[in-house]
N, C-alpha and C positions, 0 to 999 in steps of 0.2 A: 841808354836809357838808365832810367832811374830805378834804383836797387825796389825791389818786391817792399809795399807799405804791407806791413804787419794789421792785420785788424784793419781790414779796408771797411769803410762805412759801406752801409744799407744806403744812406740819404742821397740823393740826385744833389750830384755836383753842380756847380755854376752854369757853365759853358753845354754839357749837355739839356738842363731845363732849358734853358735860353733859346737853345735850339727847337727843344720841341713846342716853344712858346712862340717863338717866332714864323714856323710852320703852319702852324695851326691857326694864328691869325692872320697871318696869309691867303693859307686857304680859305677861310671865312670872308675878308677880301675878295677874294678871286671869285665866289660865291656872289655875294649881294651886289659888286659890279657887273658882273655877269646877268644880273639880273634886269638892270638897267642898262642892257647893251654893248656894255666895255670888256673887254676880251681883256684884261693884262697880259693873258701867257701870252699873247703874239708878240709884247713888245718885250717882253722878259723873259719867255722862254727860250732854247736855246735852235739857234737857225742857224742851217750851213752858209758856209762864211761866203759865198757868194750869190745868195739870196738876197732879192732888197732889202728884207726883214733884219738881217744879220744887224748886231748892235754888239758892241766892244765889250759890254758889260755881261752881256748872257752868260760866256762860260760860267758866273758866279751867280747870274740870278733864276738861272732856270731850277738850279737845284733847291729850290725856296717856292715852288708851283706843283701845286699838283690837281689831278683831273677831280675837276668838281663835280662830277656826277654821279660820286659815289667818295663815301667817308673813309673807304676802305682803301684807298690808294695812302694818304697821308697816314691813316690812323697804324697800316702795318710799316712803314719806313718810320713810324716814331715810336711805336712799337718796339722797332729793335736799337732805336738810339737809346732807348731807355735801359733795354734789356743786359746791352753789351757796351755804348758807349759810357754807360756811370764807372765800369769798372775801369776800362782802359782810361780814363781822365784820374782816377784815384790813381792811377797805377805812375801812369804819365806826368799827368798834371794836366792841368786845364790848358792852359801855352801850347805844349806840346800837342796835345788833342785835337785843338781848334785848326792846329796847320794840319794837320793831318787830314782833317778834316775835309779841309780845303784842297787840299793838295788828292785826295782820294776824284774827291766830283770835278774836280776839273781836268786830273785825269781822265776821269771818265767822257766827259765832253769832249776830247781830243781823238778819244778813241774812235766816240760817234762821228767825229765830223772823219777821220780817214775812212770809216766804212762806208758814210755817205759818198765819199769820193769815188772809191771803187765801184758803189751800187751805180753811182750817174754813167761812170764808164762803161761800164756791161750795157744799160740801157741803149743811151747813144752808141751806140756799136748798130742798132737795129736800125736807127732812124737816119730821115735826110738832115742837112745842113740846115736847109730852111725850119723843117718842125723843130730841131733844137733852138734855133734862133727864136721862132717865136714863142716857144718856151720861157726864157730867158727873159724878152722883153714885154711879154703879156702874162706870165703866169700866175706871178703873183697876187695881180688885181684880178684875177679870175678867180682866183680863191676866197679873194674876200669878199667876191661879189658872191659867194653859194655857187658857184658854177665849176665847170670841168669841160674838159676837152673830149670833144668827141672818138678822138681817136686814142684807144688803151695806153699807146706806148705813152703818148706825150701826157696823157693824163698821168703815169705811173711816174714819172718823169718830175712832171710839174709836183707833185706829191712828195717826191723825198726831195726836191731842190729848196721847198716853200715851206713845208711842213713843222713845227716847233716840236722839240723833245723837251719834256718836264718832267721832274722830280730828282727826288734826294737819292734814289736805290744806288748811283755811285759808290756814294759816299758812305751811302749804309755797306753794300759789299768789303766797300772798303775797313770798315768798324768790323765787321765778320771777319776778316783774314788776319786781323790785329790781334781778336780777342782768341783765335785759332792758335796764332804764335805766340800768344802772352801764356794762358792756359791752356793747353792744346790735350791734357787728359780730362779736365773737367768733362762729364755725361753731360749729356742733353737728352731731352726728348723731343720727339715728333710726333704730336698729335694727328692721328689715334694710332700712329705704334709704338705699341708698349714695352720695348725696347729702348734701353739708354743708349745712346753712340757719345763717342768722343768727340767732342769739338774740333778736331783737325782732320776726324773723316765727316764732318758733318758739312765740313766748309769743302773738303775735296771734293764729296758730291755734289753740292752746289756747283761750282765751279766746272764739272763736269756736265752737270745740267742745262747749266748757260750756255756752253761751247755748243753743244749739239741743237739746242733750238737756235742760237745765233746760226749755225751754218744750214740747218736746215730750213729756213727763213721760209716757216709755213703761209700761205695765202691767209690774211686778218689777225694776223699775229704783230702787234703793234707793239711788243715792248722791245726796249732797245735793249737785244741781251748782251754785245758787245759792252755795252756804255759800262755793265754791269763789271764785268770781265776788266776793261777801264781803269773803273776805282778798284777792283782787286792789285791790278797789276803794277799801279801807281801808289798802291797802298805797301807793297812789297818793295818797289824801290826807295820808298823811305824810311823803312823799318830797317831795311840792308844798307843804307846809308845812314843813318843814327848809330845803328849798331856798332860799326866801323868807327866812326869819329868818338863815338865815349867809349868804346877798349882806347882809345888813342889817348884822351881825356883820363885817363884810369876810373871810368867806371864800366858797371858790366848790367850787360843786358840778362 
């Protein structure tokens, strides 16, 4: 990886800036189209590969969509991109930073798919073959009509199989990991805790919390916690690969 560039600018580098702009524009488009009865989240959001709504481009497009019911979702993700992504881009360069962003986001999608696969297996263990076949044949159309199955197991299977995952959080967690690895001893504050915490411990804490909530799988929790961990995992793999490659090429991390 590139050697640290002394005197990193406080300005927003191009990839970071454009990621923020694109995500906000897409959020506005989602909101305006939804008022006209058009939900692009269903087309561009990430569906499980066996869902009739799955499209090959969704592992990329899903990370540019956010919850239209509140600005908080897109704001929090883009604020993190602004706070941490600009320093990583200036340290690595725009090309590597953009590659890393997509690696983390697509990796998060892959882990989310894997988690859905195991959750589907668990639910199907308690269902008859006829009930499972009914969900696979007609479940997506039932969701599109705003309905659900009277059988709770069929309803759960249908929601997991045919619901869309959206958000840049997987890529954002990859960014957090990269920041902690590049600037591990930078002290940060968590509002309202008045105690500075080093970046490496903060990100480690985030990871532990995400793992806990992912395993606990609390009722009503619709956050893709394992996707967040997937973004960190694939980000770590990318960093380790580049670290090895750059040392071979005579550059040092």
